mmCIF file of the protein (N, C-alpha, C, O) and its ligand, coordinates in Angstrom:
data_MODEL
# 
_entry.id   MODEL 
# 
loop_
_entity.id 
_entity.type 
_entity.pdbx_number_of_molecules 
1 polymer     1 
2 non-polymer 1 
# 
_entity_poly.entity_id                      1 
_entity_poly.type                           'polypeptide(L)' 
_entity_poly.nstd_linkage                   no 
_entity_poly.nstd_monomer                   no 
_entity_poly.pdbx_seq_one_letter_code       MLMSPVEFFRQLPKKQCPECGQYIEEQAESYLTECERCLSKKVE 
_entity_poly.pdbx_seq_one_letter_code_can   MLMSPVEFFRQLPKKQCPECGQYIEEQAESYLTECERCLSKKVE 
_entity_poly.pdbx_strand_id                 A 
# 
loop_
_entity_poly_seq.entity_id 
_entity_poly_seq.num 
_entity_poly_seq.mon_id 
_entity_poly_seq.hetero 
1 1  MET n 
1 2  LEU n 
1 3  MET n 
1 4  SER n 
1 5  PRO n 
1 6  VAL n 
1 7  GLU n 
1 8  PHE n 
1 9  PHE n 
1 10 ARG n 
1 11 GLN n 
1 12 LEU n 
1 13 PRO n 
1 14 LYS n 
1 15 LYS n 
1 16 GLN n 
1 17 CYS n 
1 18 PRO n 
1 19 GLU n 
1 20 CYS n 
1 21 GLY n 
1 22 GLN n 
1 23 TYR n 
1 24 ILE n 
1 25 GLU n 
1 26 GLU n 
1 27 GLN n 
1 28 ALA n 
1 29 GLU n 
1 30 SER n 
1 31 TYR n 
1 32 LEU n 
1 33 THR n 
1 34 GLU n 
1 35 CYS n 
1 36 GLU n 
1 37 ARG n 
1 38 CYS n 
1 39 LEU n 
1 40 SER n 
1 41 LYS n 
1 42 LYS n 
1 43 VAL n 
1 44 GLU n 
# 
loop_
_struct_asym.id 
_struct_asym.entity_id 
A 1 
B 2 
# 
loop_
_chem_comp.id 
_chem_comp.type 
_chem_comp.mon_nstd_flag 
ALA 'L-peptide linking' y 
ARG 'L-peptide linking' y 
CYS 'L-peptide linking' y 
GLN 'L-peptide linking' y 
GLU 'L-peptide linking' y 
GLY 'peptide linking'   y 
ILE 'L-peptide linking' y 
LEU 'L-peptide linking' y 
LYS 'L-peptide linking' y 
MET 'L-peptide linking' y 
PHE 'L-peptide linking' y 
PRO 'L-peptide linking' y 
SER 'L-peptide linking' y 
THR 'L-peptide linking' y 
TYR 'L-peptide linking' y 
VAL 'L-peptide linking' y 
ZN  non-polymer         . 
# 
_pdbx_entity_nonpoly.entity_id   2 
_pdbx_entity_nonpoly.name        ? 
_pdbx_entity_nonpoly.comp_id     ZN 
# 
_pdbx_nonpoly_scheme.asym_id         B 
_pdbx_nonpoly_scheme.entity_id       2 
_pdbx_nonpoly_scheme.mon_id          ZN 
_pdbx_nonpoly_scheme.ndb_seq_num     1 
_pdbx_nonpoly_scheme.pdb_seq_num     101 
_pdbx_nonpoly_scheme.auth_seq_num    101 
_pdbx_nonpoly_scheme.pdb_mon_id      ZN 
_pdbx_nonpoly_scheme.auth_mon_id     ZN 
_pdbx_nonpoly_scheme.pdb_strand_id   A 
_pdbx_nonpoly_scheme.pdb_ins_code    . 
# 
loop_
_atom_site.group_PDB 
_atom_site.id 
_atom_site.type_symbol 
_atom_site.label_atom_id 
_atom_site.label_alt_id 
_atom_site.label_comp_id 
_atom_site.label_asym_id 
_atom_site.label_entity_id 
_atom_site.label_seq_id 
_atom_site.pdbx_PDB_ins_code 
_atom_site.Cartn_x 
_atom_site.Cartn_y 
_atom_site.Cartn_z 
_atom_site.occupancy 
_atom_site.B_iso_or_equiv 
_atom_site.pdbx_formal_charge 
_atom_site.auth_seq_id 
_atom_site.auth_comp_id 
_atom_site.auth_asym_id 
_atom_site.auth_atom_id 
_atom_site.pdbx_PDB_model_num 
ATOM   1   N  N  . MET A 1 1  ? 0.870  -1.158 0.044  1.00 0.00 ? 1   MET A N  1 
ATOM   2   C  CA . MET A 1 1  ? -0.074 -0.034 -0.022 1.00 0.00 ? 1   MET A CA 1 
ATOM   3   C  C  . MET A 1 1  ? 0.789  1.345  0.001  1.00 0.00 ? 1   MET A C  1 
ATOM   4   O  O  . MET A 1 1  ? 1.586  1.503  0.926  1.00 0.00 ? 1   MET A O  1 
ATOM   5   N  N  . LEU A 1 2  ? 0.665  2.220  -0.871 1.00 0.00 ? 2   LEU A N  1 
ATOM   6   C  CA . LEU A 1 2  ? 1.487  3.230  -1.149 1.00 0.00 ? 2   LEU A CA 1 
ATOM   7   C  C  . LEU A 1 2  ? 1.060  4.447  -0.289 1.00 0.00 ? 2   LEU A C  1 
ATOM   8   O  O  . LEU A 1 2  ? -0.132 4.657  -0.063 1.00 0.00 ? 2   LEU A O  1 
ATOM   9   N  N  . MET A 1 3  ? 1.901  5.132  0.120  1.00 0.00 ? 3   MET A N  1 
ATOM   10  C  CA . MET A 1 3  ? 1.645  6.565  1.029  1.00 0.00 ? 3   MET A CA 1 
ATOM   11  C  C  . MET A 1 3  ? 2.027  7.499  0.051  1.00 0.00 ? 3   MET A C  1 
ATOM   12  O  O  . MET A 1 3  ? 3.057  7.470  -0.623 1.00 0.00 ? 3   MET A O  1 
ATOM   13  N  N  . SER A 1 4  ? 0.971  8.472  0.016  1.00 0.00 ? 4   SER A N  1 
ATOM   14  C  CA . SER A 1 4  ? 1.393  9.737  -0.776 1.00 0.00 ? 4   SER A CA 1 
ATOM   15  C  C  . SER A 1 4  ? 2.479  10.538 -0.161 1.00 0.00 ? 4   SER A C  1 
ATOM   16  O  O  . SER A 1 4  ? 2.640  10.528 1.060  1.00 0.00 ? 4   SER A O  1 
ATOM   17  N  N  . PRO A 1 5  ? 3.213  11.216 -0.939 1.00 0.00 ? 5   PRO A N  1 
ATOM   18  C  CA . PRO A 1 5  ? 4.336  11.964 -0.671 1.00 0.00 ? 5   PRO A CA 1 
ATOM   19  C  C  . PRO A 1 5  ? 3.828  13.050 0.484  1.00 0.00 ? 5   PRO A C  1 
ATOM   20  O  O  . PRO A 1 5  ? 4.489  13.289 1.495  1.00 0.00 ? 5   PRO A O  1 
ATOM   21  N  N  . VAL A 1 6  ? 2.845  13.527 0.246  1.00 0.00 ? 6   VAL A N  1 
ATOM   22  C  CA . VAL A 1 6  ? 2.257  14.781 1.084  1.00 0.00 ? 6   VAL A CA 1 
ATOM   23  C  C  . VAL A 1 6  ? 1.960  13.956 2.443  1.00 0.00 ? 6   VAL A C  1 
ATOM   24  O  O  . VAL A 1 6  ? 2.430  14.466 3.459  1.00 0.00 ? 6   VAL A O  1 
ATOM   25  N  N  . GLU A 1 7  ? 1.360  12.949 2.570  1.00 0.00 ? 7   GLU A N  1 
ATOM   26  C  CA . GLU A 1 7  ? 1.062  12.161 3.853  1.00 0.00 ? 7   GLU A CA 1 
ATOM   27  C  C  . GLU A 1 7  ? 2.280  11.992 4.495  1.00 0.00 ? 7   GLU A C  1 
ATOM   28  O  O  . GLU A 1 7  ? 2.409  12.245 5.692  1.00 0.00 ? 7   GLU A O  1 
ATOM   29  N  N  . PHE A 1 8  ? 3.486  11.448 3.562  1.00 0.00 ? 8   PHE A N  1 
ATOM   30  C  CA . PHE A 1 8  ? 4.582  11.039 4.280  1.00 0.00 ? 8   PHE A CA 1 
ATOM   31  C  C  . PHE A 1 8  ? 5.262  12.182 4.809  1.00 0.00 ? 8   PHE A C  1 
ATOM   32  O  O  . PHE A 1 8  ? 5.755  11.986 5.919  1.00 0.00 ? 8   PHE A O  1 
ATOM   33  N  N  . PHE A 1 9  ? 5.416  13.268 4.343  1.00 0.00 ? 9   PHE A N  1 
ATOM   34  C  CA . PHE A 1 9  ? 6.052  14.308 4.936  1.00 0.00 ? 9   PHE A CA 1 
ATOM   35  C  C  . PHE A 1 9  ? 5.437  15.085 5.955  1.00 0.00 ? 9   PHE A C  1 
ATOM   36  O  O  . PHE A 1 9  ? 6.128  15.779 6.701  1.00 0.00 ? 9   PHE A O  1 
ATOM   37  N  N  . ARG A 1 10 ? 4.110  15.027 6.058  1.00 0.00 ? 10  ARG A N  1 
ATOM   38  C  CA . ARG A 1 10 ? 3.177  15.413 7.095  1.00 0.00 ? 10  ARG A CA 1 
ATOM   39  C  C  . ARG A 1 10 ? 3.524  14.695 8.328  1.00 0.00 ? 10  ARG A C  1 
ATOM   40  O  O  . ARG A 1 10 ? 3.319  15.250 9.408  1.00 0.00 ? 10  ARG A O  1 
ATOM   41  N  N  . GLN A 1 11 ? 4.009  13.562 8.280  1.00 0.00 ? 11  GLN A N  1 
ATOM   42  C  CA . GLN A 1 11 ? 4.227  12.555 9.394  1.00 0.00 ? 11  GLN A CA 1 
ATOM   43  C  C  . GLN A 1 11 ? 5.710  12.798 9.958  1.00 0.00 ? 11  GLN A C  1 
ATOM   44  O  O  . GLN A 1 11 ? 6.042  12.326 11.045 1.00 0.00 ? 11  GLN A O  1 
ATOM   45  N  N  . LEU A 1 12 ? 6.446  13.438 9.291  1.00 0.00 ? 12  LEU A N  1 
ATOM   46  C  CA . LEU A 1 12 ? 7.882  13.796 9.866  1.00 0.00 ? 12  LEU A CA 1 
ATOM   47  C  C  . LEU A 1 12 ? 7.852  14.748 10.906 1.00 0.00 ? 12  LEU A C  1 
ATOM   48  O  O  . LEU A 1 12 ? 7.055  15.686 10.881 1.00 0.00 ? 12  LEU A O  1 
ATOM   49  N  N  . PRO A 1 13 ? 8.671  14.572 11.828 1.00 0.00 ? 13  PRO A N  1 
ATOM   50  C  CA . PRO A 1 13 ? 8.619  15.473 13.042 1.00 0.00 ? 13  PRO A CA 1 
ATOM   51  C  C  . PRO A 1 13 ? 9.247  16.754 12.480 1.00 0.00 ? 13  PRO A C  1 
ATOM   52  O  O  . PRO A 1 13 ? 9.848  16.764 11.405 1.00 0.00 ? 13  PRO A O  1 
ATOM   53  N  N  . LYS A 1 14 ? 9.082  17.834 13.257 1.00 0.00 ? 14  LYS A N  1 
ATOM   54  C  CA . LYS A 1 14 ? 9.704  19.173 12.742 1.00 0.00 ? 14  LYS A CA 1 
ATOM   55  C  C  . LYS A 1 14 ? 11.179 19.168 13.333 1.00 0.00 ? 14  LYS A C  1 
ATOM   56  O  O  . LYS A 1 14 ? 11.452 18.781 14.469 1.00 0.00 ? 14  LYS A O  1 
ATOM   57  N  N  . LYS A 1 15 ? 12.046 19.629 12.450 1.00 0.00 ? 15  LYS A N  1 
ATOM   58  C  CA . LYS A 1 15 ? 13.435 19.709 12.774 1.00 0.00 ? 15  LYS A CA 1 
ATOM   59  C  C  . LYS A 1 15 ? 13.666 20.787 13.732 1.00 0.00 ? 15  LYS A C  1 
ATOM   60  O  O  . LYS A 1 15 ? 13.183 21.898 13.511 1.00 0.00 ? 15  LYS A O  1 
ATOM   61  N  N  . GLN A 1 16 ? 14.376 20.553 14.794 1.00 0.00 ? 16  GLN A N  1 
ATOM   62  C  CA . GLN A 1 16 ? 14.613 21.375 15.915 1.00 0.00 ? 16  GLN A CA 1 
ATOM   63  C  C  . GLN A 1 16 ? 16.128 21.571 16.094 1.00 0.00 ? 16  GLN A C  1 
ATOM   64  O  O  . GLN A 1 16 ? 16.911 20.626 16.202 1.00 0.00 ? 16  GLN A O  1 
ATOM   65  N  N  . CYS A 1 17 ? 16.513 22.972 16.121 1.00 0.00 ? 17  CYS A N  1 
ATOM   66  C  CA . CYS A 1 17 ? 17.913 23.241 16.272 1.00 0.00 ? 17  CYS A CA 1 
ATOM   67  C  C  . CYS A 1 17 ? 18.509 22.899 17.619 1.00 0.00 ? 17  CYS A C  1 
ATOM   68  O  O  . CYS A 1 17 ? 18.052 23.426 18.634 1.00 0.00 ? 17  CYS A O  1 
ATOM   69  N  N  . PRO A 1 18 ? 19.681 21.893 17.678 1.00 0.00 ? 18  PRO A N  1 
ATOM   70  C  CA . PRO A 1 18 ? 20.037 21.455 18.903 1.00 0.00 ? 18  PRO A CA 1 
ATOM   71  C  C  . PRO A 1 18 ? 20.833 22.566 19.661 1.00 0.00 ? 18  PRO A C  1 
ATOM   72  O  O  . PRO A 1 18 ? 21.235 22.375 20.809 1.00 0.00 ? 18  PRO A O  1 
ATOM   73  N  N  . GLU A 1 19 ? 21.044 23.704 19.001 1.00 0.00 ? 19  GLU A N  1 
ATOM   74  C  CA . GLU A 1 19 ? 21.897 24.672 19.687 1.00 0.00 ? 19  GLU A CA 1 
ATOM   75  C  C  . GLU A 1 19 ? 20.796 25.461 20.476 1.00 0.00 ? 19  GLU A C  1 
ATOM   76  O  O  . GLU A 1 19 ? 20.895 25.553 21.699 1.00 0.00 ? 19  GLU A O  1 
ATOM   77  N  N  . CYS A 1 20 ? 19.743 26.037 19.797 1.00 0.00 ? 20  CYS A N  1 
ATOM   78  C  CA . CYS A 1 20 ? 18.889 27.096 20.469 1.00 0.00 ? 20  CYS A CA 1 
ATOM   79  C  C  . CYS A 1 20 ? 17.467 26.517 20.779 1.00 0.00 ? 20  CYS A C  1 
ATOM   80  O  O  . CYS A 1 20 ? 16.750 27.152 21.552 1.00 0.00 ? 20  CYS A O  1 
ATOM   81  N  N  . GLY A 1 21 ? 17.019 25.356 20.227 1.00 0.00 ? 21  GLY A N  1 
ATOM   82  C  CA . GLY A 1 21 ? 15.882 24.786 20.229 1.00 0.00 ? 21  GLY A CA 1 
ATOM   83  C  C  . GLY A 1 21 ? 14.799 25.294 19.259 1.00 0.00 ? 21  GLY A C  1 
ATOM   84  O  O  . GLY A 1 21 ? 13.640 24.881 19.307 1.00 0.00 ? 21  GLY A O  1 
ATOM   85  N  N  . GLN A 1 22 ? 15.236 26.207 18.379 1.00 0.00 ? 22  GLN A N  1 
ATOM   86  C  CA . GLN A 1 22 ? 14.352 26.873 17.335 1.00 0.00 ? 22  GLN A CA 1 
ATOM   87  C  C  . GLN A 1 22 ? 13.832 25.802 16.303 1.00 0.00 ? 22  GLN A C  1 
ATOM   88  O  O  . GLN A 1 22 ? 14.608 24.933 15.906 1.00 0.00 ? 22  GLN A O  1 
ATOM   89  N  N  . TYR A 1 23 ? 12.593 25.850 15.885 1.00 0.00 ? 23  TYR A N  1 
ATOM   90  C  CA . TYR A 1 23 ? 12.134 24.875 14.935 1.00 0.00 ? 23  TYR A CA 1 
ATOM   91  C  C  . TYR A 1 23 ? 12.579 25.485 13.567 1.00 0.00 ? 23  TYR A C  1 
ATOM   92  O  O  . TYR A 1 23 ? 12.466 26.669 13.249 1.00 0.00 ? 23  TYR A O  1 
ATOM   93  N  N  . ILE A 1 24 ? 13.100 24.483 12.816 1.00 0.00 ? 24  ILE A N  1 
ATOM   94  C  CA . ILE A 1 24 ? 13.623 24.798 11.380 1.00 0.00 ? 24  ILE A CA 1 
ATOM   95  C  C  . ILE A 1 24 ? 12.597 24.575 10.383 1.00 0.00 ? 24  ILE A C  1 
ATOM   96  O  O  . ILE A 1 24 ? 11.893 23.566 10.356 1.00 0.00 ? 24  ILE A O  1 
ATOM   97  N  N  . GLU A 1 25 ? 12.524 25.576 9.530  1.00 0.00 ? 25  GLU A N  1 
ATOM   98  C  CA . GLU A 1 25 ? 11.766 25.389 8.291  1.00 0.00 ? 25  GLU A CA 1 
ATOM   99  C  C  . GLU A 1 25 ? 12.291 24.339 7.313  1.00 0.00 ? 25  GLU A C  1 
ATOM   100 O  O  . GLU A 1 25 ? 13.506 24.300 7.115  1.00 0.00 ? 25  GLU A O  1 
ATOM   101 N  N  . GLU A 1 26 ? 11.590 23.601 6.770  1.00 0.00 ? 26  GLU A N  1 
ATOM   102 C  CA . GLU A 1 26 ? 12.187 22.549 5.742  1.00 0.00 ? 26  GLU A CA 1 
ATOM   103 C  C  . GLU A 1 26 ? 12.505 23.357 4.681  1.00 0.00 ? 26  GLU A C  1 
ATOM   104 O  O  . GLU A 1 26 ? 11.738 24.214 4.242  1.00 0.00 ? 26  GLU A O  1 
ATOM   105 N  N  . GLN A 1 27 ? 13.604 23.128 4.245  1.00 0.00 ? 27  GLN A N  1 
ATOM   106 C  CA . GLN A 1 27 ? 14.380 23.960 3.037  1.00 0.00 ? 27  GLN A CA 1 
ATOM   107 C  C  . GLN A 1 27 ? 14.970 23.031 2.006  1.00 0.00 ? 27  GLN A C  1 
ATOM   108 O  O  . GLN A 1 27 ? 14.907 21.814 2.183  1.00 0.00 ? 27  GLN A O  1 
ATOM   109 N  N  . ALA A 1 28 ? 15.472 23.486 1.066  1.00 0.00 ? 28  ALA A N  1 
ATOM   110 C  CA . ALA A 1 28 ? 16.330 22.719 0.082  1.00 0.00 ? 28  ALA A CA 1 
ATOM   111 C  C  . ALA A 1 28 ? 17.531 22.224 0.772  1.00 0.00 ? 28  ALA A C  1 
ATOM   112 O  O  . ALA A 1 28 ? 18.026 21.124 0.525  1.00 0.00 ? 28  ALA A O  1 
ATOM   113 N  N  . GLU A 1 29 ? 17.966 23.001 1.589  1.00 0.00 ? 29  GLU A N  1 
ATOM   114 C  CA . GLU A 1 29 ? 19.261 22.615 2.342  1.00 0.00 ? 29  GLU A CA 1 
ATOM   115 C  C  . GLU A 1 29 ? 18.868 21.757 3.710  1.00 0.00 ? 29  GLU A C  1 
ATOM   116 O  O  . GLU A 1 29 ? 19.096 22.065 4.880  1.00 0.00 ? 29  GLU A O  1 
ATOM   117 N  N  . SER A 1 30 ? 18.210 20.595 3.187  1.00 0.00 ? 30  SER A N  1 
ATOM   118 C  CA . SER A 1 30 ? 17.705 19.839 4.314  1.00 0.00 ? 30  SER A CA 1 
ATOM   119 C  C  . SER A 1 30 ? 18.905 18.935 5.080  1.00 0.00 ? 30  SER A C  1 
ATOM   120 O  O  . SER A 1 30 ? 18.575 18.219 6.026  1.00 0.00 ? 30  SER A O  1 
ATOM   121 N  N  . TYR A 1 31 ? 20.027 18.983 4.728  1.00 0.00 ? 31  TYR A N  1 
ATOM   122 C  CA . TYR A 1 31 ? 21.065 18.434 5.291  1.00 0.00 ? 31  TYR A CA 1 
ATOM   123 C  C  . TYR A 1 31 ? 21.384 19.137 6.698  1.00 0.00 ? 31  TYR A C  1 
ATOM   124 O  O  . TYR A 1 31 ? 21.869 18.596 7.692  1.00 0.00 ? 31  TYR A O  1 
ATOM   125 N  N  . LEU A 1 32 ? 20.994 20.470 6.541  1.00 0.00 ? 32  LEU A N  1 
ATOM   126 C  CA . LEU A 1 32 ? 21.299 21.295 7.760  1.00 0.00 ? 32  LEU A CA 1 
ATOM   127 C  C  . LEU A 1 32 ? 20.535 20.794 9.106  1.00 0.00 ? 32  LEU A C  1 
ATOM   128 O  O  . LEU A 1 32 ? 19.377 20.379 9.143  1.00 0.00 ? 32  LEU A O  1 
ATOM   129 N  N  . THR A 1 33 ? 21.200 20.888 9.923  1.00 0.00 ? 33  THR A N  1 
ATOM   130 C  CA . THR A 1 33 ? 20.503 20.401 11.386 1.00 0.00 ? 33  THR A CA 1 
ATOM   131 C  C  . THR A 1 33 ? 20.426 21.432 12.470 1.00 0.00 ? 33  THR A C  1 
ATOM   132 O  O  . THR A 1 33 ? 19.869 21.202 13.544 1.00 0.00 ? 33  THR A O  1 
ATOM   133 N  N  . GLU A 1 34 ? 21.013 22.611 12.161 1.00 0.00 ? 34  GLU A N  1 
ATOM   134 C  CA . GLU A 1 34 ? 20.827 23.823 12.958 1.00 0.00 ? 34  GLU A CA 1 
ATOM   135 C  C  . GLU A 1 34 ? 20.247 24.917 12.128 1.00 0.00 ? 34  GLU A C  1 
ATOM   136 O  O  . GLU A 1 34 ? 20.311 24.909 10.899 1.00 0.00 ? 34  GLU A O  1 
ATOM   137 N  N  . CYS A 1 35 ? 19.683 25.849 12.822 1.00 0.00 ? 35  CYS A N  1 
ATOM   138 C  CA . CYS A 1 35 ? 19.071 27.123 12.259 1.00 0.00 ? 35  CYS A CA 1 
ATOM   139 C  C  . CYS A 1 35 ? 20.033 27.999 11.694 1.00 0.00 ? 35  CYS A C  1 
ATOM   140 O  O  . CYS A 1 35 ? 21.203 27.870 12.056 1.00 0.00 ? 35  CYS A O  1 
ATOM   141 N  N  . GLU A 1 36 ? 19.720 28.899 10.837 1.00 0.00 ? 36  GLU A N  1 
ATOM   142 C  CA . GLU A 1 36 ? 20.531 29.861 10.196 1.00 0.00 ? 36  GLU A CA 1 
ATOM   143 C  C  . GLU A 1 36 ? 21.391 30.686 11.220 1.00 0.00 ? 36  GLU A C  1 
ATOM   144 O  O  . GLU A 1 36 ? 22.534 31.073 10.978 1.00 0.00 ? 36  GLU A O  1 
ATOM   145 N  N  . ARG A 1 37 ? 20.776 30.890 12.278 1.00 0.00 ? 37  ARG A N  1 
ATOM   146 C  CA . ARG A 1 37 ? 21.556 31.856 13.151 1.00 0.00 ? 37  ARG A CA 1 
ATOM   147 C  C  . ARG A 1 37 ? 22.772 31.215 13.941 1.00 0.00 ? 37  ARG A C  1 
ATOM   148 O  O  . ARG A 1 37 ? 23.832 31.781 14.208 1.00 0.00 ? 37  ARG A O  1 
ATOM   149 N  N  . CYS A 1 38 ? 22.396 29.890 14.267 1.00 0.00 ? 38  CYS A N  1 
ATOM   150 C  CA . CYS A 1 38 ? 23.575 29.066 14.820 1.00 0.00 ? 38  CYS A CA 1 
ATOM   151 C  C  . CYS A 1 38 ? 24.676 28.762 13.728 1.00 0.00 ? 38  CYS A C  1 
ATOM   152 O  O  . CYS A 1 38 ? 25.879 28.773 13.987 1.00 0.00 ? 38  CYS A O  1 
ATOM   153 N  N  . LEU A 1 39 ? 24.159 28.496 12.510 1.00 0.00 ? 39  LEU A N  1 
ATOM   154 C  CA . LEU A 1 39 ? 25.010 28.151 11.555 1.00 0.00 ? 39  LEU A CA 1 
ATOM   155 C  C  . LEU A 1 39 ? 25.938 29.400 11.236 1.00 0.00 ? 39  LEU A C  1 
ATOM   156 O  O  . LEU A 1 39 ? 27.129 29.249 10.963 1.00 0.00 ? 39  LEU A O  1 
ATOM   157 N  N  . SER A 1 40 ? 25.376 30.533 11.283 1.00 0.00 ? 40  SER A N  1 
ATOM   158 C  CA . SER A 1 40 ? 26.174 31.589 10.827 1.00 0.00 ? 40  SER A CA 1 
ATOM   159 C  C  . SER A 1 40 ? 27.330 31.898 12.171 1.00 0.00 ? 40  SER A C  1 
ATOM   160 O  O  . SER A 1 40 ? 28.463 32.343 11.990 1.00 0.00 ? 40  SER A O  1 
ATOM   161 N  N  . LYS A 1 41 ? 26.885 31.635 13.183 1.00 0.00 ? 41  LYS A N  1 
ATOM   162 C  CA . LYS A 1 41 ? 27.924 31.702 14.398 1.00 0.00 ? 41  LYS A CA 1 
ATOM   163 C  C  . LYS A 1 41 ? 29.094 30.865 14.174 1.00 0.00 ? 41  LYS A C  1 
ATOM   164 O  O  . LYS A 1 41 ? 30.237 31.267 14.394 1.00 0.00 ? 41  LYS A O  1 
ATOM   165 N  N  . LYS A 1 42 ? 28.779 29.561 13.685 1.00 0.00 ? 42  LYS A N  1 
ATOM   166 C  CA . LYS A 1 42 ? 29.816 28.449 13.599 1.00 0.00 ? 42  LYS A CA 1 
ATOM   167 C  C  . LYS A 1 42 ? 30.927 28.969 12.360 1.00 0.00 ? 42  LYS A C  1 
ATOM   168 O  O  . LYS A 1 42 ? 32.149 28.932 12.507 1.00 0.00 ? 42  LYS A O  1 
ATOM   169 N  N  . VAL A 1 43 ? 30.311 29.399 11.270 1.00 0.00 ? 43  VAL A N  1 
ATOM   170 C  CA . VAL A 1 43 ? 30.941 29.657 10.035 1.00 0.00 ? 43  VAL A CA 1 
ATOM   171 C  C  . VAL A 1 43 ? 32.083 30.729 10.084 1.00 0.00 ? 43  VAL A C  1 
ATOM   172 O  O  . VAL A 1 43 ? 31.727 31.905 10.160 1.00 0.00 ? 43  VAL A O  1 
ATOM   173 N  N  . GLU A 1 44 ? 33.186 30.490 10.055 1.00 0.00 ? 44  GLU A N  1 
ATOM   174 C  CA . GLU A 1 44 ? 34.087 31.301 10.244 1.00 0.00 ? 44  GLU A CA 1 
ATOM   175 C  C  . GLU A 1 44 ? 35.470 31.150 9.473  1.00 0.00 ? 44  GLU A C  1 
ATOM   176 O  O  . GLU A 1 44 ? 36.374 31.963 9.663  1.00 0.00 ? 44  GLU A O  1 
HETATM 177 ZN ZN . ZN  B 2 .  ? 19.891 27.636 16.483 1.00 0.00 2 101 ZN  A ZN 1 
# 
């Protein structure tokens, strides 16, 4: 039994930044595990 892609993604838990706990919007850069704010702190 196939599950529609929409239903599949709906069941995924929201990503949460481990640094500040902020929920992350799903984006093309889905490999990111932290929010933009924390990422910008780390990139130097
Ligand atoms: Zn963060």
